[in-house]
Every structure is written in structure tokens, then in C-alpha cells.
C-alpha positions in Angstrom: 48.6 86.1 -239.8 46.5 88.1 -237.4 44.4 85.9 -235.1 41.4 87.1 -233.2 39.6 85.7 -230.2 36.0 84.5 -230.3 33.5 86.6 -228.3 33.3 85.6 -224.6 29.9 85.7 -223.0 28.6 85.1 -219.4 26.5 82.0 -219.8 24.0 83.2 -217.1 23.4 86.8 -218.2 24.2 86.5 -222.0 26.3 89.6 -221.8 29.8 89.9 -223.2 32.4 89.3 -220.4 36.1 88.9 -220.4 35.6 86.1 -217.9 32.8 84.4 -219.6 33.0 80.7 -220.3 30.7 80.7 -223.3 32.4 81.5 -226.6 30.4 82.6 -229.6 31.5 82.1 -233.2 29.0 84.5 -234.9 30.5 83.8 -238.4 29.8 80.1 -238.0 26.6 80.5 -235.8 28.1 78.2 -233.2 29.3 78.3 -229.6 31.5 76.5 -227.2 30.8 76.1 -223.5 34.0 75.7 -221.4 32.2 75.7 -218.0 33.3 72.0 -217.6 37.0 72.9 -217.9 38.8 72.9 -214.6 42.1 74.8 -214.4 43.9 73.0 -211.5 47.3 74.7 -211.3 49.9 76.6 -213.3 53.4 76.4 -211.8 57.1 76.3 -212.5 58.0 72.7 -213.4 61.7 73.2 -213.9 64.3 75.8 -213.1 67.8 75.7 -214.7 70.1 78.3 -213.2 73.4 78.9 -215.0 76.6 80.2 -213.4 80.1 81.2 -214.7 83.3 80.7 -212.7 86.3 78.5 -212.1 85.7 75.0 -210.8 87.3 74.3 -207.4 89.9 71.5 -207.5 88.3 69.8 -204.6 85.0 69.5 -206.5 86.8 67.9 -209.5 88.2 65.4 -207.1 84.7 64.2 -206.4 84.5 62.7 -209.9 87.6 60.6 -209.8 85.6 57.5 -209.1 82.3 57.9 -210.9 79.0 56.4 -209.7 79.8 56.6 -206.0 78.3 58.5 -203.0 80.3 61.6 -202.0 80.1 64.3 -199.4 79.6 67.9 -200.7 78.2 71.1 -199.1 77.1 69.2 -196.0 75.0 66.7 -197.9 75.4 63.3 -199.5 75.4 63.3 -203.3 75.7 60.7 -206.1 78.5 61.6 -208.4 78.9 60.6 -212.0 79.4 61.5 -215.7 76.7 62.7 -218.0 76.1 62.5 -221.7 77.6 65.1 -224.0 74.1 66.2 -225.0 73.7 67.9 -221.7 76.7 70.2 -222.5 78.5 69.2 -219.2 80.8 66.3 -218.2 79.9 65.6 -214.6 77.0 65.7 -212.2 76.2 65.7 -208.5 72.6 64.5 -207.8 70.5 64.5 -204.7 66.9 63.5 -205.5 65.7 64.1 -201.9 66.9 67.7 -202.2 65.6 67.9 -205.8 68.9 69.3 -207.0 71.2 68.2 -209.8 74.5 70.1 -210.2 76.0 69.8 -213.8 79.7 70.6 -213.7 82.4 71.4 -216.2 81.1 72.7 -219.5 82.3 70.6 -222.5 83.0 73.7 -224.5 85.2 75.6 -222.0 88.6 74.7 -220.6 88.7 73.6 -217.0 91.5 76.0 -216.1 89.6 79.0 -217.4 86.6 81.0 -216.1 83.6 79.9 -218.0 79.9 78.6 -217.9 80.9 75.6 -215.8 77.8 75.1 -213.7 74.1 74.5 -214.3 71.8 73.7 -211.5 68.5 71.9 -212.3 65.7 72.0 -209.7 62.8 69.5 -209.5 59.1 70.5 -209.2 58.7 69.5 -205.5 61.7 71.7 -204.5 60.4 74.7 -206.5 57.0 74.2 -204.9 58.3 74.1 -201.4 60.4 77.3 -201.5 59.8 80.9 -202.3 61.8 82.2 -205.3 64.1 84.2 -202.9 64.8 81.2 -200.7 65.3 78.9 -203.7 67.7 81.4 -205.2 69.7 81.6 -202.0 70.0 77.9 -201.9 71.2 77.7 -205.5 73.7 80.5 -205.0 75.0 78.6 -201.9 75.7 75.4 -203.9 77.2 77.5 -206.7 79.6 79.1 -204.3 80.7 75.7 -203.2 81.4 74.6 -206.8 83.0 77.7 -208.3 85.3 80.5 -207.5 85.0 83.9 -209.3 81.3 83.2 -209.2 78.9 85.1 -211.5 75.2 84.4 -212.1 74.8 83.7 -215.9 71.2 83.2 -216.9 68.2 81.0 -216.0 65.7 78.8 -218.0 62.3 77.7 -216.9 59.5 75.3 -217.8 55.9 76.5 -217.1 53.2 73.9 -216.8 49.4 74.2 -216.6 47.4 71.2 -215.4 43.7 71.0 -216.4 40.8 68.7 -216.6 37.6 68.6 -218.6 39.5 69.1 -221.9 41.1 66.7 -224.2 43.4 67.7 -227.1 41.5 67.4 -230.4 42.4 64.6 -232.9 43.5 67.3 -235.4 45.7 69.1 -232.9 48.7 69.2 -235.2 46.7 70.6 -238.1 45.2 73.3 -235.9 48.4 74.4 -234.1 50.2 77.2 -235.9 53.7 78.2 -234.9 57.0 79.3 -236.4 59.0 76.4 -235.0 61.5 75.0 -237.5 62.4 71.5 -236.3 60.2 68.8 -234.9 59.8 65.1 -234.9 56.9 62.6 -234.8 57.5 59.6 -232.5 55.0 56.8 -232.0 56.0 53.9 -229.8 59.6 53.0 -230.6 59.8 54.4 -234.1 60.8 58.0 -235.0 59.6 59.7 -238.2 60.3 63.2 -239.5 57.2 65.0 -240.8 56.7 68.2 -242.7 53.9 69.0 -240.2 56.6 70.0 -237.7 55.2 68.2 -234.7 55.8 65.2 -232.4 53.4 62.6 -231.1 54.5 60.0 -228.6 53.2 56.7 -227.6 49.4 56.4 -228.2 49.0 60.1 -229.0 49.3 61.0 -225.4 52.0 63.6 -226.0 52.4 66.2 -228.6 55.4 68.5 -228.9 56.0 71.6 -231.0 59.2 73.6 -231.3 62.8 72.8 -230.4 64.7 72.3 -227.1 67.0 75.2 -228.1 64.1 77.7 -228.3 60.6 77.8 -227.1 58.9 74.4 -226.9 55.3 73.5 -226.3 54.3 70.1 -224.9 50.8 68.8 -224.4 50.5 65.5 -222.7 48.5 63.3 -220.4 50.0 64.2 -217.0 48.1 61.4 -215.2 49.7 58.7 -217.3 53.1 60.3 -217.1 52.8 60.6 -213.3 51.8 56.9 -213.0 54.7 55.9 -215.2 57.2 57.8 -213.0 55.5 56.7 -209.7 54.7 60.3 -208.8 50.9 60.3 -209.0 50.4 60.6 -205.2 52.6 63.7 -205.2 50.8 65.4 -208.1 47.3 64.5 -206.7 48.3 66.2 -203.4 49.3 69.3 -205.4 46.1 69.4 -207.5 43.9 69.0 -204.4 45.9 71.8 -202.6 46.3 74.2 -205.5 43.1 75.1 -207.2 44.2 78.6 -208.1 41.5 79.4 -210.7 38.1 78.4 -209.3 37.3 80.1 -206.0 33.7 78.8 -206.2 34.8 75.2 -206.2 38.1 74.9 -204.4 38.2 71.1 -204.6 37.6 70.7 -208.3 40.2 68.0 -208.9 38.4 64.8 -210.0 40.6 61.7 -209.6 38.3 59.8 -212.1 39.3 62.1 -214.9 42.7 62.4 -216.6 44.7 65.5 -216.1 46.2 67.1 -219.2 49.3 69.3 -219.1 50.1 72.3 -221.3 53.8 73.0 -220.8 56.0 75.8 -222.2 59.8 75.1 -222.1 62.1 78.1 -222.5 65.8 77.7 -223.3 68.1 80.2 -221.5 68.9 81.9 -224.8 65.2 82.9 -225.2 65.1 84.2 -221.6 68.2 86.3 -222.5 66.3 87.7 -225.5 63.5 88.8 -223.2 66.1 90.5 -221.0 67.5 92.4 -224.0 64.1 93.5 -225.4 61.7 93.9 -222.5 61.2 97.2 -220.6 59.7 98.4 -217.4 57.0 100.8 -218.5 57.6 103.1 -215.5 61.4 103.3 -215.5 62.2 102.4 -219.1 64.9 100.0 -217.8 65.4 96.5 -219.2 64.2 93.7 -217.0 66.6 91.4 -215.1 66.4 87.7 -216.0 69.7 86.4 -214.8 68.4 84.7 -211.7 65.2 82.9 -211.1 64.3 85.1 -208.2 64.7 88.3 -210.3 62.7 86.8 -213.2 59.8 85.2 -211.2 57.6 88.2 -211.4 57.7 88.1 -215.2 56.5 84.5 -215.6 52.9 85.6 -216.3 54.2 87.6 -219.2 56.3 84.6 -220.4 53.2 82.4 -220.2 51.1 84.7 -222.4 54.0 85.2 -224.8 54.3 81.4 -225.4 50.6 81.0 -226.1 50.8 83.7 -228.7 53.8 82.0 -230.4 51.9 78.7 -230.5 48.3 79.3 -231.7 45.7 76.7 -231.4 43.0 77.7 -233.9 39.2 77.0 -234.0 39.3 77.9 -237.6 41.5 80.1 -239.8 42.0 83.5 -238.2 40.4 82.7 -234.8 41.9 81.2 -231.6 40.3 78.0 -230.2 38.3 79.0 -227.1 40.5 76.9 -224.8 43.5 78.8 -226.0 41.9 82.2 -225.1 40.9 80.8 -221.7 44.3 79.5 -220.7 46.1 82.5 -222.1 44.0 85.2 -220.4 42.8 83.5 -217.2 45.9 81.7 -216.0 48.4 83.1 -213.6 51.6 81.3 -212.6 51.3 80.2 -209.0 54.1 81.8 -207.2 54.3 83.9 -203.9 55.5 87.0 -205.8 53.8 90.0 -207.3 53.2 89.7 -211.0 54.9 92.3 -213.1 52.8 91.6 -216.2 51.0 95.0 -216.2 54.2 96.9 -215.5 56.3 95.5 -218.4 56.4 95.7 -222.2 57.5 92.2 -223.2 59.5 91.8 -226.4 62.4 89.6 -227.5 65.5 91.2 -229.0 67.0 89.1 -231.8 70.7 89.4 -232.7 70.9 88.8 -236.4 73.7 88.4 -238.9 72.7 91.6 -240.8 75.7 93.4 -239.3 77.8 91.2 -241.7 76.8 89.7 -244.9 76.6 86.2 -243.6 79.8 85.2 -245.3 81.3 84.9 -241.8 79.0 82.0 -241.1 79.7 80.1 -244.3 83.5 80.8 -244.1 83.5 79.4 -240.5 81.5 76.3 -241.5 83.9 75.6 -244.4 86.9 75.8 -242.1 85.1 73.9 -239.4 84.4 71.0 -241.8 88.0 71.0 -243.1 89.4 70.6 -239.6 86.9 67.8 -238.9 87.7 66.0 -242.1 91.4 66.1 -241.1 90.5 64.4 -237.8 88.2 61.9 -239.6 85.2 63.1 -237.6 81.8 61.9 -238.9 78.9 64.1 -239.8 76.7 63.1 -236.9 79.3 63.9 -234.3 80.3 67.1 -236.2 76.7 68.4 -236.2 76.2 67.6 -232.5 79.4 69.5 -231.7 78.3 72.5 -233.7 74.9 72.6 -231.9 76.7 72.8 -228.5 78.6 76.0 -229.5 77.4 79.3 -228.2 77.1 80.8 -231.7 74.9 78.0 -233.0 71.7 80.2 -232.9 73.4 82.7 -235.3 74.4 79.8 -237.7 70.9 78.3 -237.5 69.2 81.7 -238.1 71.5 82.5 -241.0 70.5 79.3 -242.8 66.9 79.6 -241.8 66.7 82.9 -243.6 67.8 80.9 -246.7 65.0 78.4 -246.0 67.5 75.7 -244.9 66.3 73.7 -241.9 68.5 72.2 -239.2 68.4 68.9 -241.0 69.5 70.7 -244.1 72.5 72.1 -242.3 73.3 68.5 -241.2 73.1 67.3 -244.8 75.3 70.2 -245.9 78.0 69.3 -243.4 77.7 65.6 -244.4 78.1 66.5 -248.1 81.1 68.8 -247.4 82.8 66.1 -245.4 82.2 63.6 -248.1 83.6 66.0 -250.7 86.7 66.7 -248.8 87.3 63.0 -248.1 86.9 62.0 -251.8 88.9 65.0 -253.2 91.6 65.2 -250.7 91.7 61.8 -248.9 93.9 61.7 -245.8 95.8 64.7 -247.0 93.2 66.9 -245.3 
């Protein structure tokens, strides 16, 4: 569906302006005044840098006694195991540095070169270093963990904090997106809905999309910061970084809640941008492997996300707030934006090169092996989602209008059938 913007008008002159804060809806003879909206800061909330290599034996020795303090790379770290959902087995964490090292990929052998390291960086560390200095630090830690080191890919979360706007009660109904799998969570209960959205707690968080793709989160950042005891830090950021209102540089109001609009990109999506986006001057594809190389493209990533998730005022027209934050916001980084020099496009690998039978043959053999080992459907599905080729499987079934939950049910039914028909003979 083609979606248009409402007309933007300068509220003082009455003339059309691409920076106007008055939005006219001529078809409905109405208007919206966004002069009370204060855009505090748009920044990088999370960086996840991936590396390939061979884990050093002395690093693996740090995990022999989990849950203890260890010395590594000239710093003290807390070592331990992590859940399988992370895709890794071990971690080294230093909250003061704002760095977590996730080591030893579950799906790759320890004695083989593979994607054995992911470094996660906290907001305060990202905020304190330029992309080049941050990248140098990450590369240093990576070299201490791996031999045969190779930068793999990065993933980022982009977050806009604003005041003077509250998500509408019908946010879910007005948000249009292509996302396939979502949840709705209220308090301690979790419910699946056909509306493909999530709402947490008292409606203070809404989530659209999946963690393995592009995910949009809208939540009360003030309440979240209080819950994690980080309100003092974020208030210092909001008072220091008022990037969008030069006439009122101290426009943070501590008496009003701050709402966050956050776009979370999985590294596979960043790779699709690398494969599909071109420098308009040279015709070369863009480099997204490292955070430093990709930093200049984050404005383009921000705009792309707000076109994937469309908050509508009415059918066919963007809500004024969506036009404002899409067009007026720039990611706050000390780098030159490459937005105007790049044609952004994602390149999708599809299963059209083969009939799709490869996917279904694999899944049948996969289930047969699992049935032989008496593995349950839940564990089987989690294992499948960890595999590098999961996006191909997911997209194949999505083309047949089968959701991720439908794939899970399919695996469950196949396991049951093999168990009933073949018993322990499988």
C-alpha cells in the first residue's frame, strides 16, 4: 500500500514547509500541531560486533570455574556460562567497561575457525567513544580472544527519545508492517494475537517484529530507566544532547515522561543492506562489517525502519509524528552522514534458485534424526532457529503462508508421527 505524508505547514507563516510542525489533513479538514513535541536525542543504544576465528586455549581456560572473577586483556572480568538462546556458551562481562564478550558459538566446533565471538557494547560506552575508537577497542579484545581473526558483521539498535507525545491507545491497529511473528504480554501472562504486536506491563511497551529481523519497540523510557536504576544517567544525556531544537537547547522536562522509539536490527538484516545498497558516486556496495564502517549509514537505516513500520493517521496517510521523526531526526554520532550519497536497498536471498524441495527434504531428515534421539519439539525448534540457514527455511514457509508457529507445529506433528509409526526403531 502506498502511504503519503500529510502537508507540513509553518505555523507562523501558513506556508508549506518541509520543517513545519503543523500538519494539515485537507481530506478530513483537520490539522495536528506538533510544536509541543521535543525530540531529545537519537543515538545508538546497542552495538553487537561479530567476529570469526579460532578461540585461544588460554581463553577457554577462563571458563573452567564459572561465576568467578578472572584477569583478561589487562582488566578484571566476570566469567560464566550463558543460555543457549544467545547462540554462545560462555561470557566475559565488565559492566564498568560496558563490554560483554560472548565466546564459543553453539553451532560451530571449538577446534574449527568459526563465528566464535560476539561483543555487545552498552549505551554509555558507545556514547563516550567515537565509532573509530570504539572499533579499535573491540578489535583489540577480539584479538585477545581469537586467532585467525576476521571481522564478521555488526548489528545495532537505534533509539529516539522524545517528550510531548504519548503513543495512542489504538497504536496496534494503526501500525502497519510486514512482520510475521509477535506476542502480546501483559503482566506475567503471554498471549499470541493475530494483530502481530506485543504490549508489556500496563501498556508501557509495544513491540512489533521479530528479534531475528527488524524490530520496533515503543516504550516509556522514564519508567524503564527507573526500574534499572539508570535514570540519573539518562537525564544527564537528555540535558546534554538536545540535537534537534537549537532554539531551546535545554528542552528536557523532568516532570514529563520520556518515550523511546527504538529500531533493533539483526546482523542478517545489516548484511542484506551490504549486499543491496550502493554508493551513488562510485557504484560500489557499502561496507557494513564493522560498526565504524557502518556508522555513516545509520541515518539511512533509521529512515528505512520507519518506512517498514508505518504508523498511520488514517488509511493511506502517515501519522504526523511518524513523518516528523522519520524526516527530522539524525543519529547523533561524530561522523559524516552518508544518507545523501547512498541508495539503500536490501538484497534478499531466496529459495527460487531451487524449487524449495531442498528445505522440505532437509526438515524431514532433520526431524527423523531428532526422533531417533528422542528430542522434543520445543528443543528441536529452538535448535533449528539457531542455524545459519534458518532465514531461508522461514522465508520458504512464509511464502506458503505458514508462520513460525506453524513451522513449530509442523515439526511437532512430524515428531509425533515418527514416534507413533516407528517407535524406538527410528
